[in-house]
KOLDOBA-494987 format. One record per residue (C-alpha): residue number from 1; x, y, z. Coordinates in steps of 0.25 Angstrom, whole numbers. Example, Ala and Ser with C-alpha at 12.3 -4.5 7.8 and 13.67 -1.06 7.14 Angstrom:
# residues 2
[pt 1; [49; -18; 31]]
[pt 2; [55; -4; 29]]
END
This chain:
# residues 449
[pt 1; [115; 452; 730]]
[pt 2; [102; 452; 723]]
[pt 3; [109; 452; 709]]
[pt 4; [117; 439; 712]]
[pt 5; [106; 429; 711]]
[pt 6; [101; 435; 698]]
[pt 7; [116; 434; 693]]
[pt 8; [117; 420; 697]]
[pt 9; [103; 416; 690]]
[pt 10; [109; 422; 678]]
[pt 11; [121; 414; 678]]
[pt 12; [114; 402; 680]]
[pt 13; [105; 404; 668]]
[pt 14; [116; 406; 658]]
[pt 15; [120; 391; 658]]
[pt 16; [105; 388; 655]]
[pt 17; [104; 399; 644]]
[pt 18; [117; 393; 638]]
[pt 19; [111; 379; 638]]
[pt 20; [98; 384; 633]]
[pt 21; [104; 390; 621]]
[pt 22; [112; 378; 618]]
[pt 23; [100; 369; 619]]
[pt 24; [92; 377; 611]]
[pt 25; [103; 380; 600]]
[pt 26; [104; 365; 599]]
[pt 27; [90; 359; 601]]
[pt 28; [81; 368; 592]]
[pt 29; [88; 364; 579]]
[pt 30; [89; 350; 584]]
[pt 31; [74; 350; 586]]
[pt 32; [72; 355; 572]]
[pt 33; [81; 345; 566]]
[pt 34; [75; 334; 574]]
[pt 35; [61; 338; 569]]
[pt 36; [66; 338; 555]]
[pt 37; [70; 324; 555]]
[pt 38; [56; 317; 555]]
[pt 39; [51; 328; 545]]
[pt 40; [58; 319; 535]]
[pt 41; [50; 307; 537]]
[pt 42; [37; 317; 537]]
[pt 43; [41; 323; 524]]
[pt 44; [43; 309; 518]]
[pt 45; [29; 305; 523]]
[pt 46; [22; 316; 518]]
[pt 47; [28; 314; 504]]
[pt 48; [26; 299; 503]]
[pt 49; [13; 300; 509]]
[pt 50; [7; 304; 496]]
[pt 51; [12; 293; 489]]
[pt 52; [3; 283; 495]]
[pt 53; [1; 276; 509]]
[pt 54; [10; 264; 505]]
[pt 55; [21; 273; 503]]
[pt 56; [19; 281; 517]]
[pt 57; [18; 269; 523]]
[pt 58; [32; 263; 518]]
[pt 59; [38; 277; 521]]
[pt 60; [34; 275; 535]]
[pt 61; [39; 262; 537]]
[pt 62; [52; 266; 531]]
[pt 63; [53; 278; 538]]
[pt 64; [52; 271; 551]]
[pt 65; [64; 261; 548]]
[pt 66; [72; 273; 544]]
[pt 67; [69; 282; 556]]
[pt 68; [72; 269; 565]]
[pt 69; [85; 266; 557]]
[pt 70; [90; 281; 559]]
[pt 71; [86; 284; 573]]
[pt 72; [93; 271; 577]]
[pt 73; [106; 280; 573]]
[pt 74; [102; 292; 580]]
[pt 75; [114; 290; 589]]
[pt 76; [122; 295; 577]]
[pt 77; [117; 309; 581]]
[pt 78; [117; 308; 596]]
[pt 79; [131; 302; 598]]
[pt 80; [138; 310; 588]]
[pt 81; [132; 323; 595]]
[pt 82; [137; 319; 608]]
[pt 83; [151; 316; 603]]
[pt 84; [153; 328; 594]]
[pt 85; [147; 338; 606]]
[pt 86; [157; 332; 615]]
[pt 87; [169; 335; 606]]
[pt 88; [164; 349; 603]]
[pt 89; [163; 351; 618]]
[pt 90; [177; 347; 619]]
[pt 91; [182; 357; 609]]
[pt 92; [186; 346; 598]]
[pt 93; [177; 349; 586]]
[pt 94; [187; 341; 577]]
[pt 95; [183; 328; 585]]
[pt 96; [169; 332; 585]]
[pt 97; [167; 332; 570]]
[pt 98; [175; 320; 570]]
[pt 99; [166; 313; 579]]
[pt 100; [154; 318; 570]]
[pt 101; [161; 313; 558]]
[pt 102; [163; 299; 564]]
[pt 103; [148; 299; 567]]
[pt 104; [144; 302; 553]]
[pt 105; [152; 291; 548]]
[pt 106; [146; 281; 559]]
[pt 107; [132; 287; 552]]
[pt 108; [137; 283; 538]]
[pt 109; [140; 268; 542]]
[pt 110; [127; 266; 549]]
[pt 111; [120; 272; 538]]
[pt 112; [127; 263; 527]]
[pt 113; [123; 251; 538]]
[pt 114; [109; 255; 538]]
[pt 115; [108; 255; 523]]
[pt 116; [114; 241; 522]]
[pt 117; [103; 236; 531]]
[pt 118; [91; 243; 527]]
[pt 119; [92; 241; 510]]
[pt 120; [90; 227; 511]]
[pt 121; [82; 226; 523]]
[pt 122; [72; 237; 519]]
[pt 123; [60; 228; 515]]
[pt 124; [61; 219; 528]]
[pt 125; [63; 232; 537]]
[pt 126; [50; 237; 530]]
[pt 127; [42; 224; 533]]
[pt 128; [47; 224; 547]]
[pt 129; [41; 238; 549]]
[pt 130; [28; 232; 545]]
[pt 131; [26; 241; 531]]
[pt 132; [14; 235; 522]]
[pt 133; [16; 228; 510]]
[pt 134; [12; 242; 502]]
[pt 135; [21; 250; 510]]
[pt 136; [33; 241; 511]]
[pt 137; [40; 243; 497]]
[pt 138; [39; 259; 499]]
[pt 139; [45; 258; 513]]
[pt 140; [56; 248; 507]]
[pt 141; [59; 259; 497]]
[pt 142; [60; 270; 505]]
[pt 143; [68; 263; 517]]
[pt 144; [78; 258; 506]]
[pt 145; [80; 271; 500]]
[pt 146; [80; 279; 513]]
[pt 147; [89; 270; 519]]
[pt 148; [100; 275; 510]]
[pt 149; [98; 289; 517]]
[pt 150; [102; 282; 531]]
[pt 151; [116; 285; 531]]
[pt 152; [113; 300; 528]]
[pt 153; [103; 300; 539]]
[pt 154; [113; 294; 549]]
[pt 155; [124; 304; 545]]
[pt 156; [113; 315; 547]]
[pt 157; [112; 310; 562]]
[pt 158; [127; 309; 564]]
[pt 159; [129; 323; 558]]
[pt 160; [118; 329; 566]]
[pt 161; [125; 324; 579]]
[pt 162; [138; 330; 574]]
[pt 163; [132; 344; 572]]
[pt 164; [124; 343; 586]]
[pt 165; [137; 339; 593]]
[pt 166; [143; 351; 586]]
[pt 167; [131; 360; 593]]
[pt 168; [125; 361; 580]]
[pt 169; [110; 358; 579]]
[pt 170; [106; 368; 567]]
[pt 171; [113; 361; 555]]
[pt 172; [105; 348; 558]]
[pt 173; [92; 356; 558]]
[pt 174; [96; 363; 545]]
[pt 175; [99; 350; 539]]
[pt 176; [87; 343; 543]]
[pt 177; [78; 355; 538]]
[pt 178; [86; 355; 525]]
[pt 179; [84; 338; 524]]
[pt 180; [69; 339; 528]]
[pt 181; [66; 349; 516]]
[pt 182; [75; 341; 506]]
[pt 183; [69; 329; 510]]
[pt 184; [55; 334; 507]]
[pt 185; [59; 340; 494]]
[pt 186; [66; 328; 490]]
[pt 187; [55; 318; 494]]
[pt 188; [44; 326; 485]]
[pt 189; [53; 328; 473]]
[pt 190; [57; 312; 473]]
[pt 191; [43; 306; 478]]
[pt 192; [35; 314; 469]]
[pt 193; [44; 322; 458]]
[pt 194; [52; 311; 456]]
[pt 195; [41; 301; 458]]
[pt 196; [50; 292; 467]]
[pt 197; [39; 289; 477]]
[pt 198; [43; 284; 491]]
[pt 199; [57; 281; 485]]
[pt 200; [58; 296; 482]]
[pt 201; [55; 300; 497]]
[pt 202; [67; 290; 501]]
[pt 203; [76; 297; 492]]
[pt 204; [72; 310; 495]]
[pt 205; [75; 307; 510]]
[pt 206; [88; 301; 507]]
[pt 207; [94; 313; 499]]
[pt 208; [89; 322; 510]]
[pt 209; [96; 314; 520]]
[pt 210; [109; 313; 513]]
[pt 211; [108; 328; 510]]
[pt 212; [107; 331; 526]]
[pt 213; [118; 321; 528]]
[pt 214; [126; 328; 517]]
[pt 215; [125; 342; 524]]
[pt 216; [129; 336; 537]]
[pt 217; [141; 330; 532]]
[pt 218; [145; 343; 526]]
[pt 219; [143; 350; 539]]
[pt 220; [152; 339; 546]]
[pt 221; [163; 339; 535]]
[pt 222; [165; 353; 536]]
[pt 223; [166; 352; 551]]
[pt 224; [175; 341; 550]]
[pt 225; [184; 349; 540]]
[pt 226; [183; 362; 549]]
[pt 227; [187; 355; 562]]
[pt 228; [198; 346; 555]]
[pt 229; [189; 332; 558]]
[pt 230; [191; 321; 549]]
[pt 231; [180; 315; 541]]
[pt 232; [185; 300; 538]]
[pt 233; [179; 289; 546]]
[pt 234; [185; 285; 559]]
[pt 235; [183; 270; 564]]
[pt 236; [185; 274; 578]]
[pt 237; [177; 287; 578]]
[pt 238; [164; 279; 571]]
[pt 239; [165; 268; 581]]
[pt 240; [165; 279; 593]]
[pt 241; [153; 285; 586]]
[pt 242; [146; 271; 585]]
[pt 243; [150; 268; 599]]
[pt 244; [144; 281; 605]]
[pt 245; [132; 278; 597]]
[pt 246; [129; 265; 601]]
[pt 247; [122; 267; 614]]
[pt 248; [113; 278; 608]]
[pt 249; [110; 267; 598]]
[pt 250; [106; 258; 610]]
[pt 251; [98; 270; 615]]
[pt 252; [91; 274; 602]]
[pt 253; [87; 259; 599]]
[pt 254; [81; 258; 613]]
[pt 255; [72; 270; 611]]
[pt 256; [69; 266; 598]]
[pt 257; [64; 253; 604]]
[pt 258; [56; 261; 614]]
[pt 259; [48; 268; 604]]
[pt 260; [46; 255; 595]]
[pt 261; [41; 248; 608]]
[pt 262; [31; 259; 611]]
[pt 263; [25; 259; 597]]
[pt 264; [24; 243; 597]]
[pt 265; [16; 244; 610]]
[pt 266; [7; 256; 604]]
[pt 267; [4; 247; 593]]
[pt 268; [-1; 236; 601]]
[pt 269; [-10; 246; 608]]
[pt 270; [-19; 248; 596]]
[pt 271; [-20; 256; 584]]
[pt 272; [-25; 269; 591]]
[pt 273; [-13; 267; 601]]
[pt 274; [-2; 265; 591]]
[pt 275; [-8; 277; 582]]
[pt 276; [-8; 286; 595]]
[pt 277; [6; 281; 598]]
[pt 278; [12; 286; 585]]
[pt 279; [6; 300; 587]]
[pt 280; [11; 301; 601]]
[pt 281; [26; 295; 598]]
[pt 282; [26; 305; 586]]
[pt 283; [23; 316; 595]]
[pt 284; [33; 311; 606]]
[pt 285; [44; 310; 594]]
[pt 286; [41; 324; 591]]
[pt 287; [43; 329; 604]]
[pt 288; [56; 321; 606]]
[pt 289; [62; 330; 595]]
[pt 290; [61; 342; 604]]
[pt 291; [67; 335; 615]]
[pt 292; [78; 329; 607]]
[pt 293; [82; 342; 602]]
[pt 294; [86; 345; 616]]
[pt 295; [93; 332; 618]]
[pt 296; [101; 335; 606]]
[pt 297; [105; 348; 612]]
[pt 298; [110; 340; 624]]
[pt 299; [118; 331; 616]]
[pt 300; [126; 342; 610]]
[pt 301; [127; 350; 622]]
[pt 302; [131; 340; 632]]
[pt 303; [141; 334; 623]]
[pt 304; [147; 346; 621]]
[pt 305; [148; 350; 636]]
[pt 306; [153; 337; 640]]
[pt 307; [164; 338; 628]]
[pt 308; [168; 350; 635]]
[pt 309; [169; 344; 648]]
[pt 310; [159; 353; 654]]
[pt 311; [149; 344; 662]]
[pt 312; [143; 356; 669]]
[pt 313; [139; 361; 656]]
[pt 314; [134; 348; 652]]
[pt 315; [126; 346; 664]]
[pt 316; [120; 360; 664]]
[pt 317; [116; 357; 650]]
[pt 318; [110; 345; 653]]
[pt 319; [101; 350; 665]]
[pt 320; [97; 362; 655]]
[pt 321; [93; 352; 644]]
[pt 322; [85; 344; 654]]
[pt 323; [77; 357; 657]]
[pt 324; [75; 359; 643]]
[pt 325; [70; 345; 640]]
[pt 326; [60; 345; 652]]
[pt 327; [55; 359; 648]]
[pt 328; [53; 354; 633]]
[pt 329; [47; 342; 638]]
[pt 330; [36; 350; 646]]
[pt 331; [34; 360; 633]]
[pt 332; [32; 348; 625]]
[pt 333; [23; 340; 634]]
[pt 334; [14; 352; 635]]
[pt 335; [14; 354; 621]]
[pt 336; [9; 339; 620]]
[pt 337; [-2; 340; 629]]
[pt 338; [-6; 354; 622]]
[pt 339; [-6; 348; 608]]
[pt 340; [-12; 335; 610]]
[pt 341; [-26; 338; 604]]
[pt 342; [-18; 345; 591]]
[pt 343; [-8; 334; 589]]
[pt 344; [-16; 321; 589]]
[pt 345; [-26; 326; 577]]
[pt 346; [-13; 328; 569]]
[pt 347; [-11; 312; 570]]
[pt 348; [-24; 305; 570]]
[pt 349; [-40; 308; 570]]
[pt 350; [-42; 295; 578]]
[pt 351; [-48; 298; 590]]
[pt 352; [-43; 285; 597]]
[pt 353; [-29; 288; 593]]
[pt 354; [-30; 302; 599]]
[pt 355; [-36; 297; 611]]
[pt 356; [-24; 287; 613]]
[pt 357; [-14; 297; 610]]
[pt 358; [-19; 309; 619]]
[pt 359; [-14; 303; 633]]
[pt 360; [-2; 297; 626]]
[pt 361; [2; 312; 622]]
[pt 362; [0; 316; 636]]
[pt 363; [10; 306; 640]]
[pt 364; [20; 311; 631]]
[pt 365; [17; 325; 635]]
[pt 366; [20; 322; 650]]
[pt 367; [33; 315; 646]]
[pt 368; [40; 326; 638]]
[pt 369; [47; 332; 650]]
[pt 370; [53; 319; 652]]
[pt 371; [56; 317; 638]]
[pt 372; [63; 330; 638]]
[pt 373; [72; 326; 649]]
[pt 374; [75; 313; 642]]
[pt 375; [78; 319; 628]]
[pt 376; [88; 329; 635]]
[pt 377; [96; 319; 644]]
[pt 378; [96; 309; 633]]
[pt 379; [103; 320; 625]]
[pt 380; [113; 324; 636]]
[pt 381; [117; 310; 638]]
[pt 382; [118; 308; 623]]
[pt 383; [127; 321; 622]]
[pt 384; [135; 315; 634]]
[pt 385; [138; 302; 625]]
[pt 386; [131; 295; 636]]
[pt 387; [126; 284; 626]]
[pt 388; [128; 271; 634]]
[pt 389; [119; 277; 645]]
[pt 390; [109; 281; 636]]
[pt 391; [108; 267; 630]]
[pt 392; [107; 261; 642]]
[pt 393; [96; 270; 647]]
[pt 394; [87; 268; 636]]
[pt 395; [88; 253; 636]]
[pt 396; [83; 254; 651]]
[pt 397; [72; 263; 646]]
[pt 398; [68; 253; 635]]
[pt 399; [68; 242; 646]]
[pt 400; [59; 250; 654]]
[pt 401; [50; 255; 643]]
[pt 402; [48; 242; 635]]
[pt 403; [40; 234; 647]]
[pt 404; [32; 247; 650]]
[pt 405; [28; 249; 635]]
[pt 406; [25; 233; 633]]
[pt 407; [16; 234; 645]]
[pt 408; [7; 245; 639]]
[pt 409; [-2; 235; 631]]
[pt 410; [-1; 223; 641]]
[pt 411; [-7; 233; 651]]
[pt 412; [-18; 239; 642]]
[pt 413; [-10; 252; 642]]
[pt 414; [-13; 261; 630]]
[pt 415; [-4; 272; 623]]
[pt 416; [-3; 281; 635]]
[pt 417; [3; 269; 643]]
[pt 418; [13; 267; 632]]
[pt 419; [17; 282; 631]]
[pt 420; [18; 281; 647]]
[pt 421; [29; 270; 644]]
[pt 422; [35; 279; 635]]
[pt 423; [36; 290; 645]]
[pt 424; [40; 279; 656]]
[pt 425; [52; 277; 644]]
[pt 426; [55; 292; 646]]
[pt 427; [56; 292; 661]]
[pt 428; [65; 281; 661]]
[pt 429; [74; 288; 651]]
[pt 430; [74; 300; 658]]
[pt 431; [77; 294; 671]]
[pt 432; [89; 286; 665]]
[pt 433; [94; 298; 659]]
[pt 434; [92; 308; 671]]
[pt 435; [99; 298; 679]]
[pt 436; [111; 299; 670]]
[pt 437; [111; 313; 668]]
[pt 438; [111; 315; 684]]
[pt 439; [123; 306; 685]]
[pt 440; [132; 314; 677]]
[pt 441; [139; 302; 671]]
[pt 442; [136; 306; 657]]
[pt 443; [145; 319; 658]]
[pt 444; [157; 312; 652]]
[pt 445; [165; 324; 647]]
[pt 446; [176; 325; 636]]
[pt 447; [176; 325; 620]]
[pt 448; [172; 310; 621]]
[pt 449; [164; 302; 630]]
END
């Protein structure tokens, strides 16, 4: 009689342990790969920075443009992960790899289109982003050369989605590390060794990106041959990938609009506020990488469960990942509170900027558990292929955030008030995602949604 409750407790813990192992196995390598990506820009900045202020300013403008362009197409990774994972769950590996191949072809088409747009318009784009007359020529040079690597960057996104859908996040980690090392070596050799200046930095990055894409393509081609999947472009499959990605594109554009509005409002508050905002936002973005790693695990795991028609497994995994998200948010929030005095001096010695940033950092620390829930549920619904709902929910969030943010300078609010509006934005996202997750309407089973 006394052993029955203990046995029941052990039985109830087993699913949690299984989910924990799955989440850790996928999330930890995904986090490493996510952190490796911004290191590309950091390495470029460190090398180009020694050429001169104008060159570094030019790199800053062109990097912002490239980052924006590529982030818009992040749906290539998200949509592909969900679609491939569903087919893996259904036991059809041939169709899973074929789905990934279609995503890669779409990436190549989009990449070619971006090159055709960027090459002739590079000077105008640089001017719109406010590059100074001395920095503009360097920004234009870097942007034009680097745009040649955009197809490779988009292939990396799509192929990463393929491997994540196949429940493999280790290979993207290894490729990201190798790409970072190659990028640093090539940049140093071409900028200083070959004397190419900022053009050498651009070429080094392009070569590294093409190398990463080549590795991914090799892995995907081997998988296609192993499972008998065709590598030829299929118009219907490519259209299906584009259709699945369109709602996620709307979601991403809405999120980018929120971040741009926040930066524009901060700029109107004063120099100290915009400087502090950049510091706070950089930390917020870093924390997002940790939470996004759990979301990526959610995309792969939920897609697989729904493909296998295991709705109970999907619901249990969702519940467990939300618990992970909350716990991670609490830990990250406490770390922010504790590390505030150490973090700020790394970025500024200006007392006014520090005083402005301190209460805003408290705001993002308090909001981290909310962010944990948002990121996890976002990943769960992406894994379920629930893109149309995510797009609508983000448009609602944008509609709530915009007037709240624009009222900050009108009401004489400061940076803390702006980050209060950002916290409101996350609360709205949490509510819309929580309502959807509770409804169960996202749990559509089968190899395709």
